[in-house]
C-alpha positions as CSV (number, residue, x, y, z in Angstrom):
1,M,126.4,6.0,42.3
2,A,124.4,8.1,39.9
3,S,120.7,8.4,40.6
4,D,118.1,7.4,38.0
5,F,117.6,11.1,37.2
6,Q,121.3,11.6,36.6
7,R,121.4,8.5,34.5
8,R,118.5,9.9,32.3
9,K,120.0,13.3,31.8
10,V,123.5,11.9,31.0
11,A,121.9,9.3,28.7
12,S,120.3,12.2,26.8
13,V,123.7,13.7,26.1
14,F,125.3,10.3,25.5
15,N,122.6,9.4,22.9
16,A,123.0,12.7,21.1
17,M,126.8,12.1,20.9
18,D,126.4,8.5,19.7
19,A,126.2,9.4,16.0
20,D,125.9,5.8,14.7
21,R,123.5,4.8,17.5
22,D,125.5,1.6,18.4
23,G,125.4,2.2,22.2
24,F,129.1,3.2,22.4
25,L,131.0,6.5,22.2
26,E,133.9,6.0,19.8
27,E,136.4,8.3,18.1
28,A,134.1,8.4,15.0
29,D,131.3,9.8,17.1
30,F,133.4,12.7,18.2
31,E,134.6,13.2,14.6
32,A,131.0,13.4,13.5
33,M,130.3,15.9,16.3
34,A,133.3,18.0,15.3
35,A,132.0,18.0,11.7
36,R,128.5,19.2,13.0
37,W,130.2,21.9,15.1
38,T,132.3,23.2,12.3
39,R,129.4,23.1,9.8
40,I,127.0,24.9,12.1
41,S,129.6,27.5,13.0
42,G,130.5,28.1,9.4
43,A,134.2,27.3,9.9
44,A,135.8,26.6,6.6
45,P,138.0,23.5,6.4
46,G,141.6,24.4,7.2
47,S,140.6,27.7,8.9
48,R,141.8,28.5,12.4
49,S,138.3,28.1,13.7
50,H,137.8,24.7,12.0
51,I,141.1,23.5,13.4
52,L,140.3,24.8,16.9
53,L,136.8,23.3,17.0
54,T,138.0,20.0,15.8
55,A,140.9,20.0,18.3
56,I,138.4,20.7,21.2
57,M,136.0,18.0,20.2
58,M,138.8,15.4,19.7
59,G,140.4,16.5,23.0
60,W,137.2,15.7,24.8
61,W,137.2,12.3,23.2
62,F,140.7,11.4,24.3
63,T,140.0,12.8,27.8
64,L,136.8,10.8,28.1
65,L,138.5,7.7,26.8
66,A,141.3,8.0,29.3
67,A,139.0,8.7,32.2
68,S,136.3,6.1,31.5
69,D,137.2,3.3,29.2
70,R,137.7,0.7,31.9
71,D,138.1,-2.3,29.6
72,R,140.4,-0.4,27.2
73,D,138.4,-1.4,24.1
74,N,138.4,2.2,22.7
75,K,134.7,2.4,23.3
76,V,132.9,4.2,26.1
77,T,129.6,2.9,27.4
78,L,127.0,4.9,29.2
79,D,127.9,3.0,32.4
80,E,131.5,4.0,32.0
81,V,130.5,7.7,31.6
82,L,128.4,7.4,34.7
83,L,131.5,6.2,36.6
84,V,133.1,9.6,35.7
85,V,129.9,11.4,36.9
86,D,130.3,9.6,40.2
87,R,133.7,11.2,40.6
88,V,132.8,14.7,39.2
89,D,133.5,16.4,42.5
90,A,137.1,15.1,42.4
91,V,137.5,16.4,38.9
92,C,135.7,19.7,39.3
93,H,138.6,21.7,38.0
94,A,138.6,19.7,34.7
95,V,134.8,20.1,34.4
96,N,135.0,23.8,34.9
97,A,137.9,24.0,32.3
98,T,135.8,22.1,29.8
99,A,132.8,24.4,30.4
100,S,135.0,27.5,29.9
101,T,136.4,26.1,26.7
102,M,132.9,25.2,25.5
103,F,131.7,28.7,26.3
104,D,134.5,30.2,24.2
105,T,133.5,27.9,21.4
106,V,129.8,28.7,21.6
107,D,130.4,32.5,22.0
108,K,131.0,32.9,18.2
109,N,131.2,36.7,18.3
110,A,133.5,36.7,21.4
111,D,131.4,39.2,23.2
112,G,131.6,37.4,26.5
113,K,128.1,36.1,26.5
114,I,126.0,33.4,24.8
115,S,122.8,34.7,23.1
116,A,119.7,32.6,22.5
117,V,120.8,32.0,18.9
118,E,124.3,30.8,20.0
119,Y,122.7,28.5,22.6
120,R,120.4,27.0,20.0
121,Q,123.5,26.4,17.8
122,L,125.1,24.6,20.7
123,I,122.2,22.3,21.2
124,E,121.9,21.6,17.5
125,A,125.5,20.8,17.2
126,W,125.2,18.3,20.1
127,N,122.2,16.5,18.8
128,G,122.6,17.0,15.0
129,C,119.2,18.3,14.3
130,E,117.1,21.5,14.5
131,T,115.9,22.1,18.0
132,D,113.6,24.6,19.6
133,T,115.3,26.0,22.6
134,D,113.1,29.0,23.2
135,E,111.5,27.6,26.4
136,I,114.9,26.4,27.8
137,F,117.1,29.5,27.3
138,P,115.3,31.6,29.9
139,L,115.9,28.9,32.5
140,L,119.6,29.2,31.9
141,D,119.8,32.9,31.9
142,L,120.3,33.1,35.7
143,D,120.3,36.9,36.0
144,G,117.6,37.5,33.4
145,D,119.7,39.8,31.2
146,G,119.0,38.0,28.0
147,Y,122.3,36.2,27.8
148,I,124.3,33.5,29.5
149,S,127.6,34.8,30.9
150,K,130.7,32.6,31.2
151,A,130.2,32.4,35.0
152,E,126.6,31.3,34.5
153,F,127.6,28.8,31.9
154,V,130.3,27.2,34.1
155,E,127.9,27.0,37.0
156,L,125.2,25.4,34.8
157,W,127.6,22.9,33.2
158,L,128.8,21.8,36.7
159,Q,125.2,21.5,37.9
160,F,124.4,19.3,34.9
161,W,127.1,16.8,35.7
162,A,127.0,17.0,39.6
163,D,123.5,17.9,40.6
164,D,120.7,15.4,41.3
165,D,118.0,18.0,41.6
166,P,115.6,18.1,38.6
167,R,114.8,21.7,39.6
168,S,118.4,22.8,39.1
169,P,118.8,25.2,36.1
170,G,121.9,23.2,35.0
171,T,119.5,20.3,34.2
172,W,118.8,22.1,30.9
173,V,122.3,23.1,29.8
174,F,122.3,20.3,27.1
175,G,118.7,20.9,26.1
176,R,115.4,19.3,27.1
177,V,115.5,16.4,29.5
178,E,112.6,14.2,30.6
179,L,112.0,15.1,34.2
180,P,110.9,12.7,36.9
181,M,107.6,13.2,38.7
182,L,108.2,15.7,41.5
183,H,106.2,15.5,44.6
184,G,104.6,18.8,45.8
185,R,104.6,20.4,42.3
């Protein structure tokens, strides 16, 4: 069962994705997210990049729907998403594949690394608004080289979904999260 901390951090992603703020993730929310991604990336409608980004976002929707929509109402609640989080170790391969695909999408110049600017675009695409990520990016740059490599990104992505430690760098992969009070800090 997901901890309170896991619930909070997953809720932050869920709420960012819930475009109409109705408390459910639905196909329209992923269509809105795909539109944000393509707009931020500058992908022209009908272009290869536009088609790929849209296909990735909608693929995530159909995967999430199949894995978590327990009552088959074509809506996914936060609690249904958390049921998937409870099984993340069993679907580690799928989580890593999603992270790898996401990395390729974020790495706009295909140089094999995510810059601070590319990371900011990722977060702004998720939440649909301008976001300051200057304090968060260094937490994700695990080797301190000024970039996030694919290996780092996959590790961080898995940490976000699977880890219950607020000190884990993966906590920040989707941006700022309200941390619980930590004893001994």
